[in-house]
Structures are given as structure tokens and as C-alpha cells.
C-alpha positions in Angstrom: 108.6 -69.1 -41.6 107.0 -68.9 -38.2 105.0 -65.9 -39.3 103.5 -67.9 -42.2 102.7 -70.7 -39.9 101.0 -68.2 -37.5 99.0 -66.8 -40.4 97.9 -70.4 -41.3 96.9 -71.0 -37.7 94.9 -67.8 -37.5 93.1 -68.6 -40.7 92.3 -72.1 -39.6 90.9 -70.7 -36.4 88.8 -68.2 -38.3 90.6 -65.3 -36.8 91.8 -62.1 -38.6 95.4 -62.3 -39.8 96.7 -59.0 -38.3 100.1 -57.8 -37.2 98.9 -57.8 -33.6 97.7 -61.4 -33.8 100.8 -62.6 -35.6 103.1 -61.0 -33.0 101.1 -62.5 -30.1 101.4 -66.0 -31.6 105.1 -65.7 -32.3 105.7 -64.4 -28.8 103.6 -67.2 -27.3 105.8 -69.7 -29.2 108.9 -68.3 -27.4 110.3 -66.4 -30.3 111.4 -62.8 -30.2 108.7 -61.0 -32.4 109.8 -58.9 -35.4 107.3 -56.2 -36.2 108.7 -55.7 -39.7 108.3 -59.3 -40.6 104.7 -59.4 -39.2 103.9 -56.3 -41.3 105.4 -57.9 -44.4 103.4 -61.1 -44.0 100.1 -59.3 -43.4 100.6 -57.0 -46.4 101.5 -60.0 -48.6 98.4 -61.9 -47.5 96.1 -58.8 -47.7 94.0 -60.0 -50.7 94.8 -63.7 -50.5 92.2 -66.3 -49.5 94.4 -68.8 -47.7 91.8 -71.6 -47.9 91.6 -71.3 -51.7 95.4 -71.3 -52.0 95.7 -74.4 -50.0 92.9 -76.1 -51.9 94.5 -75.2 -55.3 97.9 -76.4 -54.0 96.5 -79.8 -53.0 94.7 -80.1 -56.4 98.0 -79.3 -58.3 99.8 -82.0 -56.3 97.2 -84.6 -57.2 97.4 -83.7 -60.9 101.2 -83.9 -60.9 101.0 -87.3 -59.2 98.4 -88.7 -61.6 100.1 -87.5 -64.8 102.8 -90.2 -65.1 100.3 -93.0 -64.5 98.0 -91.8 -67.3 100.6 -91.2 -70.1 103.4 -93.8 -70.3 104.4 -97.3 -69.2 105.7 -97.8 -65.7 109.4 -97.6 -66.7 109.0 -94.3 -68.4 106.9 -92.9 -65.6 109.7 -93.7 -63.1 112.2 -91.7 -65.2 109.9 -88.7 -65.5 108.7 -88.6 -61.9 111.8 -86.9 -60.4 111.7 -84.1 -63.1 108.1 -83.3 -62.2 108.8 -83.4 -58.5 111.7 -81.1 -58.9 109.6 -78.7 -61.0 106.8 -78.6 -58.4 109.3 -77.9 -55.6 110.7 -75.0 -57.7 107.2 -73.7 -58.3 106.3 -74.0 -54.6 109.5 -72.1 -53.6 108.8 -69.4 -56.2 105.3 -69.0 -54.7 106.5 -68.6 -51.2 109.1 -66.1 -52.3 106.3 -63.9 -53.5 105.0 -63.6 -49.9 108.1 -61.6 -48.9 108.2 -59.0 -51.7 
């Protein structure tokens, strides 16, 4: 996970997400760097625009939160909300799994 965080940090700083930069950040955090993991993260993010992914994820969360309020009475919305939260957690986990092959 620290390599994904390092990639997010590099992107936020406007820096290139490269193996060298990821390894430097992980090492600076006091973690033993793993070159294979850095290479995997860089190759997974090769054609990904991180800012767009974050923006789309935020939009999806707002849409999921707004859906129960628009469709049904409050009691029905309370019953449906956990199902939607669980689904979005599963979708998020599935998306992250794609980063690592």
C-alpha cells in the first residue's frame, strides 16, 4: 500500500511516477524498498491519469450517497444503505486489485 501512497504523493506534487522516485519515497519513510513492487505499481499506473481516477471515485461516492434519498422513504433508505455501501467497498477493492496484476 505504501507504493500506492507514494504514487499518489508524487502525482499530487506534479512529479513523474517512476520506480526511482517510488523507491526514494518508501526509503525516506523508513521502509525497506522492494524494487519488484515499485516496478509493478509503475507499470500498473502507466496509462492511468490519477487525478481523473480520484475525481471519478469522488463522483461515484456522491452518486451512491444521493441515491437512497431520491428514491424511497427514509425507512426504506436506511435498509438499503448498507447494501450499497458494501457494494461500493467491493467495487473499490476490485479496482485496487487491478493495480497489482
